[in-house]
N, C-alpha and C positions, 0 to 999 in steps of 0.2 A: 459502557453500553448496557442499558438496563436488561434487555432480553438477550441472553447470550446463546440462543439456539443457533446451530449452524446455518439454518435458512435465514434467520434475521441478520446474522453477521454477513453472510454472502450478499443479501439484498443491500445492506449498507455499503459494501465494497462496490457493487454494481452501480449504486447511486453516485459514489465518488468518481468512478470511471466516467459516467455520463457528465458529471460536473466538469471534469478535467477536459473532456472533448469540447465543451461549450466555451471555454475561456480562450482568449487570444494570447496567453502568456508565453507559449512556446510556439515553435513552428508547427504547422499542421501535421507533418509526418511524425515529429517527436511526440506531439500530443496524442495522436492515434496509437503510436507504439506503446506509450506508457499506459494509456487507457485500456488497451487490450491486455497488457500484463496485469493490471489491477482487476480486470474482469476475470482473468485466469486465476488470480489469487482468490477471488470470490468463489470460483468453481472448486478450487482445491479445498477451501474451508468447508464448503457444503458437503464434502465427502466424509467428514468426521461426524460420528454419532453424537458425541458430546465434546466440544472443543476444549482443550486444556486452556488454562489461564494464559499461557504463552501465546496461543493463537488469538485470543481475545485482544491481547496487548499488541500483536502485530496489526490487527484491524484498527485499533485505536490510533496507533502511531501512523498508519497509512492515512487516516483522516487528517491528522496534523500535517503530514507531508503534502497532501493535496492542497490543503489550505495555504501552506507556505508557498507552494508553487504558484498559486493564484495571486499571491502577493509577492512576487519574485523580487521586487525592488528592495525588499528587506533581506539582504544576503545573510545577516547573522541568524535571523529566524529560520531561513531555509537550511542553513548548515546545521543548526541545532535540531531541526525536525528530521533531517537526513540521518544525523548521528543517533537520535533516539530510535528511529526506524531500524537502523542497522543493529543496535543493541537488542531490540525486540526480536529481530530475525535470529541473532546468535542464540538467544535464550530458547527460541522455539525449535532449534535444529534437532534436539534429542527427542522431543515429544511429538513433533509434527514435521518430519523431514520433507514431505512433499510440499507443504505450505511454505516452509522455509526456503526450499529450492526455487519456488516461483518468486518469492520475495527477493531472493538474491538476484534474480534476473531483473527485477525492478531497480535494484541498486546498481547493477551493471549498466542498465540503460541510462540512469542518472549520471554515472561516471562518464559515459560516452558523450553526454551533453555538457560535461564540465561542471556538474553539480555535485 
Protein backbone atom coordinates (compact mmCIF):
# COMPACT_ATOMS: atom_id res chain seq x y z
CA UNK A 1 0.00 0.00 0.00
CA UNK A 2 1.68 3.19 -1.14
CA UNK A 3 0.13 5.60 1.40
CA UNK A 4 0.31 3.91 4.78
CA UNK A 5 -1.62 6.47 6.80
CA UNK A 6 -4.22 4.98 9.15
CA UNK A 7 -7.04 6.75 7.30
CA UNK A 8 -5.89 5.41 3.93
CA UNK A 9 -5.55 1.85 5.25
CA UNK A 10 -8.96 2.08 6.93
CA UNK A 11 -10.51 3.36 3.69
CA UNK A 12 -8.99 0.43 1.83
CA UNK A 13 -10.41 -2.04 4.34
CA UNK A 14 -13.85 -0.42 4.11
CA UNK A 15 -13.64 -0.73 0.31
CA UNK A 16 -12.81 -4.43 0.72
CA UNK A 17 -15.81 -4.91 3.00
CA UNK A 18 -18.03 -3.22 0.42
CA UNK A 19 -16.65 -5.49 -2.34
CA UNK A 20 -17.25 -8.54 -0.18
CA UNK A 21 -20.89 -7.54 0.35
CA UNK A 22 -21.42 -7.24 -3.42
CA UNK A 23 -20.29 -10.72 -4.43
CA UNK A 24 -22.45 -13.85 -4.38
CA UNK A 25 -19.60 -16.13 -3.27
CA UNK A 26 -20.91 -16.80 0.27
CA UNK A 27 -24.36 -16.86 1.75
CA UNK A 28 -25.77 -13.39 2.50
CA UNK A 29 -25.46 -13.78 6.28
CA UNK A 30 -21.86 -14.96 6.07
CA UNK A 31 -20.96 -12.19 3.63
CA UNK A 32 -22.46 -9.52 5.86
CA UNK A 33 -20.82 -10.93 8.98
CA UNK A 34 -17.37 -11.00 7.35
CA UNK A 35 -17.87 -7.58 5.79
CA UNK A 36 -18.84 -6.11 9.17
CA UNK A 37 -15.72 -7.60 10.76
CA UNK A 38 -13.53 -6.16 8.00
CA UNK A 39 -15.21 -2.77 8.52
CA UNK A 40 -14.46 -3.15 12.24
CA UNK A 41 -10.86 -3.99 11.36
CA UNK A 42 -10.71 -0.74 9.37
CA UNK A 43 -12.03 1.17 12.39
CA UNK A 44 -9.40 -0.46 14.63
CA UNK A 45 -6.62 0.47 12.20
CA UNK A 46 -7.75 4.08 12.04
CA UNK A 47 -7.22 4.52 15.79
CA UNK A 48 -3.44 4.16 15.37
CA UNK A 49 -1.52 7.39 14.84
CA UNK A 50 1.10 5.67 12.71
CA UNK A 51 0.40 2.03 11.93
CA UNK A 52 3.30 -0.34 12.42
CA UNK A 53 4.42 -2.43 9.48
CA UNK A 54 2.55 -5.39 10.96
CA UNK A 55 -0.77 -3.54 10.69
CA UNK A 56 -0.02 -2.62 7.10
CA UNK A 57 0.69 -6.29 6.43
CA UNK A 58 -2.64 -7.29 8.03
CA UNK A 59 -4.41 -4.87 5.68
CA UNK A 60 -2.54 -6.19 2.65
CA UNK A 61 -3.28 -9.82 3.50
CA UNK A 62 -6.92 -8.90 4.14
CA UNK A 63 -7.08 -7.68 0.53
CA UNK A 64 -5.64 -10.98 -0.69
CA UNK A 65 -8.10 -12.90 1.47
CA UNK A 66 -11.12 -11.01 0.08
CA UNK A 67 -9.86 -11.56 -3.46
CA UNK A 68 -9.51 -15.28 -2.74
CA UNK A 69 -13.00 -15.40 -1.23
CA UNK A 70 -14.40 -13.86 -4.40
CA UNK A 71 -12.63 -16.62 -6.38
CA UNK A 72 -13.65 -19.35 -3.96
CA UNK A 73 -13.54 -22.07 -6.60
CA UNK A 74 -9.75 -22.07 -6.19
CA UNK A 75 -9.45 -23.73 -2.77
CA UNK A 76 -5.64 -23.74 -2.77
CA UNK A 77 -5.52 -19.97 -3.25
CA UNK A 78 -8.08 -19.45 -0.51
CA UNK A 79 -6.17 -21.64 1.94
CA UNK A 80 -2.93 -19.85 1.13
CA UNK A 81 -4.57 -16.43 1.58
CA UNK A 82 -6.09 -17.50 4.90
CA UNK A 83 -2.72 -18.81 6.12
CA UNK A 84 -0.94 -15.59 5.13
CA UNK A 85 -3.63 -13.55 6.86
CA UNK A 86 -3.25 -15.65 10.00
CA UNK A 87 0.53 -15.18 9.93
CA UNK A 88 0.11 -11.42 9.61
CA UNK A 89 -2.29 -11.42 12.56
CA UNK A 90 0.18 -13.34 14.72
CA UNK A 91 2.94 -10.84 13.88
CA UNK A 92 0.66 -7.90 14.68
CA UNK A 93 -0.39 -9.10 18.15
CA UNK A 94 2.48 -7.45 20.03
CA UNK A 95 2.38 -4.06 18.30
CA UNK A 96 -1.36 -3.72 17.58
CA UNK A 97 -3.35 -5.96 19.92
CA UNK A 98 -6.73 -4.36 19.16
CA UNK A 99 -6.27 -4.73 15.42
CA UNK A 100 -5.03 -8.29 15.89
CA UNK A 101 -8.03 -9.09 18.10
CA UNK A 102 -10.49 -7.96 15.45
CA UNK A 103 -8.54 -9.85 12.79
CA UNK A 104 -8.72 -12.99 14.95
CA UNK A 105 -12.51 -12.64 14.86
CA UNK A 106 -12.29 -12.68 11.06
CA UNK A 107 -10.31 -15.93 11.30
CA UNK A 108 -12.92 -17.37 13.68
CA UNK A 109 -15.71 -16.45 11.25
CA UNK A 110 -13.82 -18.12 8.40
CA UNK A 111 -13.33 -21.25 10.51
CA UNK A 112 -17.05 -21.32 11.26
CA UNK A 113 -17.65 -21.29 7.50
CA UNK A 114 -15.24 -24.17 7.02
CA UNK A 115 -12.60 -21.99 5.41
